Structure formats: C-alpha cells, structure tokens
C-alpha positions in Angstrom: 165.4 139.3 121.6 161.9 140.2 120.8 159.1 140.5 117.9 158.6 143.9 116.9 155.9 143.8 114.4 153.4 141.0 113.2 152.5 141.3 109.2 149.4 139.4 108.3 147.6 139.0 104.9 144.8 137.2 103.4 143.0 135.6 106.5 139.2 136.8 107.3 139.1 140.1 107.9 143.1 140.4 108.4 143.4 141.2 104.9 146.7 143.7 104.9 147.8 144.8 108.5 150.7 145.3 110.3 150.7 144.6 114.4 153.7 146.5 116.5 154.7 145.0 119.4 155.8 146.5 122.9 158.2 144.7 125.3 155.6 144.1 127.8 151.9 144.1 127.2 149.8 145.5 123.9 146.6 146.2 124.4 144.5 145.3 121.7 140.9 147.5 121.2 137.9 148.3 119.2 134.4 146.9 118.1 133.1 144.0 117.8 134.1 142.2 114.4 137.0 144.2 113.4 139.0 141.3 113.6 140.5 141.1 116.9 140.1 137.6 118.2 141.1 136.5 114.1 144.5 137.5 114.9 144.7 134.9 117.7 143.2 132.9 115.6 145.7 132.8 113.0 148.7 132.2 115.1 146.5 128.9 116.4 145.7 127.4 113.2 149.2 127.9 111.8 151.4 126.6 114.6 149.0 124.7 116.9 148.9 121.0 115.6 145.5 120.5 117.1 143.9 123.1 115.7 141.6 122.8 113.0 143.3 123.7 109.4 142.8 126.6 107.7 139.7 126.3 104.9 138.4 128.5 101.9 135.9 130.6 105.0 139.1 131.9 106.3 140.7 133.3 103.0 139.8 137.3 103.3 136.5 137.6 100.8 138.8 140.2 98.7 140.9 137.7 97.6 138.4 134.9 96.9 138.4 136.0 93.1 142.4 135.1 92.9 141.1 131.8 93.0 138.7 131.8 89.7 141.6 133.8 87.8 144.1 131.0 88.9 141.3 128.6 87.5 141.0 130.2 84.4 144.7 130.7 83.8 144.8 126.8 84.5 141.7 125.9 81.9 143.7 128.0 79.1 147.1 125.9 79.6 149.3 128.9 81.5 152.5 128.0 82.8 152.6 126.7 86.2 154.8 130.1 87.7 151.8 131.9 86.6 148.8 130.2 88.0 150.8 129.6 91.0 151.4 133.7 91.0 147.3 134.2 91.0 147.0 131.7 93.7 146.6 133.7 97.3 147.8 132.7 100.0 147.7 133.3 104.1 150.6 134.7 105.3 152.1 136.3 108.6 155.4 137.7 108.6 157.3 137.9 111.9 160.3 140.9 112.6 162.1 140.1 115.4 165.3 142.3 116.9 168.1 140.7 119.3 171.3 142.4 121.0 174.6 142.3 119.2 176.3 139.6 121.5 172.8 138.1 123.0 173.1 134.1 122.1 171.0 133.4 119.2 170.0 129.9 120.1 167.5 128.8 117.9 167.1 132.5 116.1 170.1 131.6 114.7 169.0 129.0 112.1 166.5 132.5 111.0 169.5 134.6 110.8 170.6 134.5 107.2 172.1 138.1 106.1 175.7 139.0 106.4 175.5 142.1 107.9 177.5 142.1 111.2 175.5 145.5 111.8 172.0 144.1 111.2 170.2 142.9 114.5 166.8 142.0 112.8 165.6 138.8 111.9 162.3 138.4 109.8 160.4 134.7 109.9 157.7 134.4 107.1 155.3 131.6 107.5 152.5 131.2 104.9 149.8 128.5 103.9 150.2 128.0 100.4 149.4 125.6 97.7 151.9 122.7 98.3 154.6 122.1 95.2 153.4 120.0 92.6 149.5 120.2 93.6 148.1 122.6 91.0 146.1 120.1 88.9 144.7 118.4 92.2 143.7 121.6 93.2 142.2 123.4 90.1 141.7 120.1 87.5 138.9 117.9 86.3 136.0 120.8 87.3 133.3 122.3 85.1 133.8 125.7 84.2 131.0 126.9 86.6 131.4 129.0 89.6 129.1 127.6 92.0 130.9 123.9 91.0 134.3 125.2 91.2 133.7 127.5 94.6 131.7 124.2 96.2 135.2 121.9 94.9 137.5 124.4 96.9 136.1 123.9 100.2 136.9 120.5 99.9 140.2 120.8 97.9 141.9 123.6 100.0 142.4 121.7 103.4 143.7 118.7 101.4 146.5 120.7 99.2 147.5 123.9 101.0 150.2 123.5 103.5 152.2 125.5 106.0 155.5 126.4 104.6 158.5 128.5 106.8 160.9 130.6 105.7 163.7 132.9 106.8 164.1 136.1 105.0 167.1 138.4 105.0 165.9 141.8 106.1 168.4 143.7 104.1 167.7 141.6 100.8 164.1 139.7 100.5 165.4 137.9 97.6 167.9 135.8 100.1 165.6 133.2 101.3 166.2 129.7 103.2 163.5 127.2 103.8 162.9 126.2 107.4 160.8 123.2 109.1 158.3 124.0 111.5 160.1 122.1 114.3 162.6 125.3 114.1 159.7 127.6 114.5 158.8 125.8 117.5 162.2 125.5 118.8 162.4 129.4 118.5 159.1 130.4 119.5 156.1 129.8 122.7 153.0 130.4 121.8 150.4 130.6 124.9 146.8 130.9 124.3 144.0 132.4 127.4 140.8 131.8 125.3 137.8 133.8 126.0 135.8 131.0 126.8 137.3 129.4 129.5 134.0 127.0 130.4 134.1 128.1 134.3 130.5 128.6 134.5 130.0 124.6 134.5 128.0 123.6 137.8 126.6 121.2 136.7 126.9 117.2 137.5 129.3 116.7 134.5 131.7 120.0 136.4 134.7 120.7 134.3 137.5 120.7 136.6 139.2 123.5 134.5 141.6 124.0 137.2 142.5 120.8 138.0 143.6 120.6 134.7 146.0 123.0 135.0 147.9 121.5 137.7 148.3 118.2 135.4 150.0 120.2 132.9 152.6 121.8 136.0 152.9 118.4 137.1 154.3 117.3 133.4 156.2 119.9 133.1 157.6 119.7 136.4 158.7 116.1 135.5 160.9 117.2 132.5 164.6 116.5 132.5 165.4 120.3 132.4 163.0 121.0 135.1 164.4 122.8 137.7 165.8 120.4 141.2 163.0 122.0 143.3 160.4 120.9 140.9 161.1 117.6 140.1 161.6 116.7 143.7 158.1 117.9 144.0 157.2 115.6 141.1 159.2 112.6 142.1 157.5 113.2 146.0 154.3 113.1 144.1 155.3 109.7 142.7 156.1 108.0 145.7 153.0 108.8 147.6 150.9 107.5 144.6 153.1 104.4 144.5 152.5 103.5 148.3 148.8 103.6 147.5 149.1 101.6 144.4 150.8 99.0 146.9 147.6 98.8 148.9 145.6 98.4 146.2 147.4 95.8 145.0 147.6 93.9 148.6 144.0 94.7 149.5 141.6 96.6 147.0 142.1 94.1 143.8 141.6 90.9 146.0 138.5 92.2 147.6 137.2 93.6 143.4 138.4 89.6 142.6 135.0 88.5 144.6 133.1 90.6 142.8 133.8 89.2 139.2 131.2 87.0 138.3 131.3 82.9 138.5 132.6 81.9 134.9 133.7 78.5 135.7 129.5 77.4 135.1 130.3 77.7 131.5 133.5 75.7 131.9 135.9 79.3 131.9 138.8 78.9 132.5 140.0 75.8 131.2 143.2 74.2 131.6 144.9 76.3 129.0 142.7 79.6 129.8 144.3 82.4 131.3 142.8 82.9 134.9 140.7 86.8 135.3 142.2 89.0 137.6 141.7 92.7 138.4 143.9 95.4 138.3 143.8 99.2 139.3 146.7 101.3 138.2 147.2 104.9 139.6 148.9 107.1 137.7 149.6 110.8 138.8 148.8 112.2 135.6 145.0 110.9 135.4 144.6 111.5 139.1 145.1 115.0 138.4 143.1 115.2 135.1 140.6 113.5 136.2 140.1 113.0 139.8 141.7 116.3 141.5 139.4 119.7 141.7 140.8 122.8 143.4 138.4 123.4 146.2 137.8 126.2 148.8 138.5 126.0 152.3 135.2 125.5 154.2 134.1 124.6 157.9 134.0 121.4 159.4 136.5 119.9 157.4 134.4 120.4 154.4 135.7 121.9 151.0 133.8 123.9 148.9 133.9 122.4 145.3 135.3 124.9 142.5 132.4 125.9 141.1 130.7 127.4 144.7 133.5 130.7 144.6 132.4 133.1 141.9 133.1 133.0 138.4 135.5 136.8 138.9 137.8 135.1 141.1 137.8 131.7 139.5 138.5 133.3 136.0 141.3 135.4 137.5 143.0 132.6 139.3 142.9 130.5 135.8 144.5 133.1 134.2 146.9 133.1 136.8 147.7 129.6 136.8 147.9 129.1 132.9 150.5 132.1 132.9 152.2 129.9 135.5 151.8 127.0 133.5 153.4 128.5 130.2 156.1 130.4 132.2 157.2 126.9 133.8 156.9 125.2 130.4 159.2 128.0 128.7 161.7 127.7 131.3 161.9 123.9 131.5 162.3 123.8 127.4 165.8 122.5 126.3 167.4 124.8 124.6 165.4 127.2 126.2 163.4 129.5 123.4 164.5 133.1 123.4 160.6 134.4 122.6 157.5 133.7 124.0 154.1 135.2 122.8 150.8 134.9 125.4 147.3 136.0 123.6 145.1 136.8 126.3 141.2 137.0 125.4 138.7 139.1 127.0 140.4 138.9 130.8 137.5 141.3 132.1 135.2 138.2 132.1 133.1 138.3 135.0 135.7 140.3 136.8 134.9 143.9 138.5 135.6 147.1 136.9 138.6 147.6 139.9 139.7 144.1 139.3 140.1 144.3 135.2 142.2 147.8 136.2 144.4 145.9 138.3 145.3 143.5 136.3 146.4 144.7 133.3 148.8 146.9 135.9 150.4 143.8 137.2 151.0 142.0 134.6 154.6 143.0 134.3 154.6 142.6 138.1 153.8 138.9 137.6 156.3 138.3 134.9 159.0 139.4 137.3 157.7 137.9 140.1 157.4 134.1 138.2 161.4 134.9 137.0 162.7 135.9 140.6 160.9 133.1 142.7 161.1 130.2 140.3 163.5 130.8 137.9 166.7 132.0 139.7 166.2 135.5 138.7 166.5 134.7 135.0 164.2 136.9 132.8 161.1 135.7 131.3 161.2 137.4 127.6 157.3 137.2 127.3 155.4 139.3 125.5 151.8 140.1 126.0 148.9 140.5 123.8 145.5 141.2 125.3 142.6 141.6 123.4 139.6 143.5 125.6 136.3 145.2 125.3 136.6 146.8 128.3 137.4 149.9 128.7 138.9 150.3 132.5 141.5 148.0 130.8 141.8 150.2 127.9 142.5 153.2 130.4 145.0 151.5 132.9 146.9 151.5 129.6 148.9 153.8 128.0 147.8 155.3 124.6 151.8 154.0 123.1 150.7 150.0 124.2 147.4 150.3 122.5 146.3 149.1 118.8 142.9 149.8 117.5 141.3 147.3 115.3 138.9 149.3 112.7 136.7 147.6 109.7 136.5 149.4 106.7 135.1 149.0 103.0 137.6 147.8 100.8 136.9 150.1 98.3 134.1 152.8 97.8 130.7 151.1 97.1 131.6 147.5 98.1 129.9 146.0 100.6 133.4 143.6 101.8 135.1 144.8 104.8 138.7 144.4 105.6 140.5 145.3 109.3 142.9 148.0 109.4 145.3 148.5 112.7 146.0 152.2 114.1 149.0 152.4 116.7 148.1 155.1 119.2 152.0 155.4 119.4 152.7 156.4 116.1 149.2 158.1 115.0 149.2 160.4 117.7 153.0 160.3 117.7 153.1 164.1 116.7 150.6 165.4 119.0 151.1 168.2 121.2 152.2 166.3 124.4 150.2 168.4 127.1 147.4 167.6 124.8 148.0 163.6 125.0 148.9 164.0 128.4 145.3 165.6 129.0 143.3 162.8 126.8 145.0 160.0 128.6 144.1 161.5 131.8 140.8 162.1 130.6 140.2 159.2 129.5 141.1 157.2 132.3 138.9 159.7 134.6 135.8 159.6 133.0 136.1 155.7 132.0 135.1 156.9 128.5 134.3 154.0 125.7 135.4 156.1 122.7 137.8 153.1 121.8 134.6 150.7 121.5 131.5 152.6 120.4 130.8 153.0 116.8 129.1 156.7 117.4 130.3 159.1 119.7 128.5 162.8 121.1 130.8 165.3 123.1 128.5 167.7 124.9 128.8 170.6 127.7 127.3 169.7 130.7 125.2 167.4 132.8 121.9 168.8 131.5 122.6 167.3 127.8 123.6 164.5 129.3 120.5 163.7 131.0 117.8 165.0 128.4 119.9 163.1 125.6 118.7 159.8 126.0 115.1 160.7 125.6 115.9 163.5 122.7 117.6 160.0 120.8 114.5 158.3 121.1 112.4 161.2 120.0 114.7 161.4 117.2 114.4 157.4 116.1 110.4 157.6 116.8 110.1 160.6 114.2 112.1 158.9 111.5 110.6 155.5 108.9 111.5 152.1 110.4 113.7 151.8 107.4 115.6 154.6 108.3 118.9 154.4 110.6 118.0 154.7 114.2 120.7 155.9 117.0 119.0 153.6 119.4 120.2 150.6 118.1 124.1 151.3 117.8 126.9 151.6 119.6 126.8 154.7 121.2 129.1 156.8 123.8 128.3 160.2 124.9 131.0 161.8 126.8 130.7 165.5 128.8 133.5 167.6 127.8 132.8 170.9 128.4 132.9 174.0 125.9 137.0 174.9 126.5 138.0 170.7 126.1 136.3 169.4 122.8 138.6 170.5 120.6 140.9 168.6 122.2 139.8 165.4 121.2 139.6 166.2 117.3 142.7 165.0 116.1 141.9 161.6 118.3 138.2 161.3 116.8 139.9 161.2 113.1 142.6 159.0 114.1 140.0 156.5 115.5 137.5 157.5 112.4 134.6 157.5 114.5 131.6 159.5 113.6 130.9 162.2 116.4 128.6 164.8 117.0 130.1 167.7 119.2 127.3 170.0 120.8 128.2 173.1 122.1 127.0 176.2 122.9 127.2 179.7 121.0 128.3 181.4 124.1 127.9 184.7 122.3 129.9 188.0 124.2 129.8 191.6 123.6 132.9 194.1 124.4 132.5 196.0 127.0 134.8 198.6 129.2 134.8 199.5 132.3 137.4 200.9 134.9 139.8 198.3 137.1 141.0 199.0 140.7 143.5 201.5 139.4 141.3 203.6 137.4 142.7 202.2 134.4 140.3 201.8 131.0 140.1 197.9 130.5 138.4 196.2 128.0 136.4 192.7 128.5 133.9 190.6 126.5 130.8 189.8 128.6 128.1 187.1 127.9 124.9 188.4 126.5 122.0 187.5 123.9 122.9 186.3 120.5 121.2 189.6 118.6 123.1 191.8 121.2 126.7 189.1 120.6 129.9 190.5 118.8 132.0 186.7 119.0 131.7 183.6 120.8 134.2 182.7 123.9 133.3 179.1 123.1 136.8 177.5 122.6 135.5 174.7 120.1 134.0 177.0 117.9 136.6 179.5 117.8 138.8 176.1 116.6 136.6 174.9 114.5 136.2 177.6 112.4 140.0 179.3 112.8 140.8 178.4 109.4 137.8 179.6 107.2 136.6 182.6 109.9 140.1 183.5 111.7 140.7 183.4 115.4 137.4 185.2 116.4 134.6 184.8 114.2 131.6 186.8 114.2 128.3 186.3 115.5 126.8 186.6 112.5 129.1 184.7 110.4 128.7 181.5 112.7 124.6 181.9 112.0 125.1 182.0 108.3 127.1 178.6 108.4 125.2 175.7 107.0 125.3 172.0 107.8 128.2 171.4 104.9 130.2 174.0 106.8 129.9 172.4 110.2 130.8 169.0 108.9 134.5 168.0 108.8 135.2 164.3 107.9 133.2 162.4 111.0 132.9 165.2 112.7 129.9 167.4 113.0 129.3 170.3 115.0 126.1 171.5 116.3 125.5 174.9 118.1 122.6 176.8 119.1 120.9 178.5 115.9 116.5 179.7 115.6 114.2 176.7 116.4 112.3 178.1 113.4 113.9 180.6 110.6 113.5 184.0 111.6 113.1 183.6 115.3 115.2 184.0 118.4 118.1 182.3 118.9 119.4 181.2 122.2 122.7 181.4 123.8 122.8 178.3 125.8 121.2 174.7 125.8 118.7 176.1 128.5 117.6 179.2 126.5 117.4 177.0 123.4 115.1 174.4 125.0 112.9 176.9 126.5 112.7 178.7 122.8 111.7 175.3 121.0 109.0 175.4 123.7 107.8 178.1 124.1 104.1 177.2 124.7 105.3 174.9 127.8 107.3 178.0 129.1 104.8 180.5 128.0 106.9 182.6 126.0 104.3 184.8 124.1 106.4 187.6 122.9 105.5 188.7 119.5 108.9 189.2 117.8 112.1 187.6 117.9 113.5 190.3 120.5 110.8 189.6 122.9 110.8 185.9 122.5 115.2 186.4 123.2 114.4 188.2 126.2 111.7 186.2 127.7 114.0 182.9 127.5 116.9 184.9 128.6 115.5 185.8 132.0 113.7 182.4 132.4 117.2 180.7 131.9 118.9 183.0 134.4 116.9 181.4 137.2 117.0 177.8 136.2 118.3 175.3 138.4 120.3 173.4 135.9 120.4 170.1 137.7 116.5 170.5 138.6 115.8 171.3 135.1 117.7 168.6 133.5 115.7 165.6 136.0 112.6 166.8 135.5 112.6 166.9 131.9 114.4 163.9 131.7 112.1 161.9 133.8 108.6 163.6 134.9 107.7 165.3 131.9 109.0 164.4 128.5 106.1 165.9 126.3 108.7 168.4 124.6 110.2 169.3 121.5 114.3 169.0 120.7 115.7 171.9 119.9 116.2 172.0 116.3 120.3 172.2 116.2 120.3 169.2 118.5 117.9 167.3 115.9 119.5 167.9 113.1 122.8 167.3 114.5 121.1 163.4 115.8 120.0 162.6 112.6 123.2 163.2 111.0 125.0 161.6 113.4 122.8 158.4 112.6 123.3 158.5 109.0 126.1 156.4 107.0 124.9 153.6 110.2 126.9 150.4 109.4 125.3 147.7 108.5 123.9 145.1 111.0 124.0 142.5 108.9 127.0 140.5 109.1 129.3 141.2 106.5 130.9 137.6 105.8 127.6 135.8 105.5 128.4 134.3 102.4 131.9 134.2 100.2 130.2 135.1 97.0 127.2 134.6 95.1 128.7 131.4 94.3 129.1 130.1 97.5 125.5 130.3 98.8 125.4 128.9 102.5 129.0 128.8 103.7 129.4 130.0 106.4 132.6 132.2 108.1 133.2 133.7 111.8 135.1 136.6 110.7 136.1 137.3 114.2 135.9 133.9 116.5 
C-alpha cells in the first residue's frame, strides 16, 4: 500500500494544493518561500504530539476574512450550522492505494466502502473548531476587527482540535470518525529537518549522532524487535550492570567520604535516616548524555564528533536517522503498512557530487536495510525530499519532481498562494524525444531553472561572459526605485539558436519569466552546381540588408503561427516588442541600434555597430556601416573578444536589442517584501513564517 496523493487546504501558502507522490522518492523543488517546508511542518503539527499547536498565523491569509464573516453571523444570531460552515479549517486528505490481496492491517479501519473492486481509501485530517465551542470562540467580543483578531490569536489554540475521518472514495457523504491512535497505527512519519545542529563545536556541543544511538537502543529493547537486536540490547544492559555493581561496592563507599559531617548539628538523630550516596547507571542515559560518536585518531586518541567535516557528519546523521526510522517501523506491533519520511535540504554541507549520489542511493538504502536487517521484508517507505540544489534536482527524473510556485490569489492582490506543478502530468504530452533532450541537457549543464526568479537563454559563450556587465550597466541606468536584475535570482543558460525553442513548453509550465537572446542569422538563396554537375539551391549567410530569411530555428518556431515556416527578414525587422512577447517569454534578436542605421546579423556585428567610435566604424551611410562591421566581425576571435570586453575594457554600450530585453526581464519583479509580514490591517504586529 502507498500514499498516491496529498491534498492540503488553508495552511499558510498551501491554500488549496494537491501533491502526487511517487512510490520511492518525490523531489520538491522551487524558489525560496514557496511553501516547500510548510508541507513538512503541516504533518508535524497534525501528527506530532510534541509539535507546537496550530495558530491563527498558520491559516492561509486568504481565508482570514472567513473568521470575520462567521463572527458577523454569530452577532446576528444565525444558526450554529451556518456559523460553523463559514469558519475556515485546515485540512489534509490522504489518498491511499492497496492491493486486492494485501493484508490491510490497520488500514482496515479506514476502508469503509462496499465496492469489492475498489482498492483505494481516503483519510481526511482536519484542524477545526471543536464541537460546542462556537460561543467560546466568537462570544463576548466588541464589534471591532482589531479586538476580534487579537482575541482569535488567543482562542484558536484553545478551541480548535484535530478531527480524523475515513471517507468513502466512491461516496464522500459516507464518513466514519476515527481516533488519532488509528492513524498512528497505520502511518509512521519521520522528519529530518534542514536545521540539524551539526556545527556546534563549543564546550556545550550537542552529541547529535550519539542521541540517535539512544533511540536505536530503545527500539532494540522492544518486544517486537528481532532476536539479534534484543540480544545486543541485553548485552549492553549486562555490561552496564557489571559496572553498576562495581560502583555500588567501591565508588559509592569512597563518595560517602565527601558527604559533609552533619552530626555537628545533631543530625542524624535517633529517628533520622542515615544519608548515603547512590549512583545509578542506565544505558539510555549513557547514550543520551555521555556518549558521543568519535572518529579513529592515533596513539589511542580518538577525535570528537565535531572534528569531522560538516559534510560527512551531515551524511552520517541522515543515514543514522533513516536507519532509526527503519528500525522503529520494523518493530511496530502490528507493522504499519505506510511509512512517509520527509528529508529537508539534504544538500547542506555536501559537495555537489555527493549531493547527486545521495538522491540516487535512496532506493539502494531502502533495499539494503530491508535485506540486511529485516529478513528481506520490504520497507514500504516513501521519501519526500525538499531541496534547493540543482545537483539533486538534475539527478531526479522529471516524473519524480514537483515544482512549488507562488502566485497572487487574484489580480491586484498582494496575497500569495502556492501552486504545485507536477512535471509528470504537466509535461506528459510533451514529445518524448524533447522530454529526453530537456532532462539530459539540464543534467549536463546543472542549470538552475527550477530555482530561479528569472532566466536568460543565450546562444554562446560570448554573450554569457558579457551579460553580467550588461546587466550591471542596465541596472545603473535606471532610477533606484526601478526593478533591477542584479537583485533578483537569475539563471543564464547557454542553449544555442538551434535548441532554445525546445525549452518553450517547460518555461511556460514553470511560469518563469524568461528572455531568449538569439541571432538574426540572415541567409539568402544561392544556386550552384554540385560535384555531379547538378544545379542545387543553398541558403548562405549574408548581411541583413541582403537577407531573405533566417536560419535560426528559435525565431522560425516563434513566428511560425503568424508568419509561416520561413518568415522574411523584412517581416522580422518590423516586429515590435509586443509581438516578440508571449506570456512570460520575450524574444530578443538584432535590430538597428538607432532607427535607420545598419542592423547586425550576429551578436558581434550588433556589438560593433552599437559602439562605432570604439571600433572605428566611420561609414557615412547604413550600407557602409554594415560592410565595415561585417568585415570586422569576420576576423574576431570570439573568446578573446569576450574576455577583453568583459574584464579589461568595460567602457562600451550594450546593443539596443539586449538592453530592451533586459529592461523587460527586470520588470514585473517579485516583491521583496515579506508577503506574510502581517495578517490583515487589523492584526499589525502579527508575524508569520510562511515557509518554516
């Protein structure tokens, strides 16, 4: 059995999302503050007794007004059912699939349908107002929004609680209330947090790895643990008992001599008990408080835990935690059918190659634990991995990735909500060859498309080397209040003119604002004889003024719908900014730097024509200017050219077509303000961490 889908409503940025899970690892990617960590936190709040209770700040901003609506209904004396219907609740729904012949175990409590062919169950977990608590939540308040919301912050943790129901997937009106114990018997959850306290090397250093061993020992002492684990635990107890006997016979006798002499004060008297010292050792305490995991040194001196690099320590910690989760799962009576483990940002302190190896080895870890420590009994664990690492994302398949993106709740609103994009279904109808191309390309280039706010697709190394300086010049040329690319998360991809169009569908799916910088690549028709003496037609590159059409696949693909398969150069040069923009994509190719002047065919041509004085282009008319730049560009060594004007000589002007594209790309910038700094105007000062 497995969880196939998780639906969440009204928790922070997760106002209404659905997340489909893979059988093995599901990799969650996206920019910062897009709700990735909120998913983990929701499960912790709903299922972990030690986690903080859900507060008003945890409700999505968009549903806060519903509390006020419910209050107004209460003030008007409306029916309780209507008031309760108006109140928001935080909920998550788990869709579970199981085999027809599978032993349902604890899942049986949640299977309430009568359809013998049905192999799915649905669990609904909600955080809602408890029964009979409407008056306590909404009563005795002045009709004042400020007072109302401040009171809600105090009352919600008191009067809201967790409700668990089984839903019939064939008839959602058929429901059955269950207890938290039923859910915990079925599902085991594990959390490996992003903050793992591995870098504390002070005198009060936390023995992080040693504490994991304490939990492993506790699991080994359970009645359901396998024989080998129980034997090991009993051996440890015996060893500690031997030490305990020695302490009782020797250590405590000597310690008694350190006890102050109280008889000077008449103590003990005839009826007063005699003081004595007792030192009690327990394996759990030894592991928790007095055991650290060190590393072999020399001359009998071992190195402490903190002396190893943070990367290896992080990896060791994750592996030990996974083993801890596995042992606890295997020893539960009865064994749970479902295990969900959240791993936050495993890339912390790991070098890029190790990050890639980690995500590839998760499946091997599962198989190894089951084979070596559980007699080949499968470990039905599903991993949910949140990451900001392109190295981890590039090792995952498109099918396993889920892209978290924040969008405005509605036009003109400052409130945001998360949208989850499933690359399996979103690119499901993409041409298989192109899907394979995209995945291989992203793997080879380690691109950051999945984590960027903005993207630029370029043709070659020359543009890539010069773009940072162009961006700086563009940012310096505008007012301080204008959006600037230098302060946004930007990725630059070198894709060539022949491949940029292959990314259009993916860019649209990711809703990523992207500038595509490509070359006009004008050509003209030529006839010549081949070796066999036959006349053939070829298309040869030429200056723009002589060009008939372009050989650029990206441009041809862009305008195919409006200009046909082979648009003419004259038509292309008449296209305005709006016609070069489609959704969140904008195309930039060479145009005259000054209206009426010559137009370059390539980046180098355009760069020369944008800086005629620097390159001594003295033609009196566009034709002469074009000829001079054409000849100069033909003799340019692209690498030397790029290095010189990117580093040594930066006193130049950015070609117009690129400058216009950069200003478009910088526009409509995401707000740098925290979208959740306040809940409503009536709740000033309330803080919300939307992705913590």
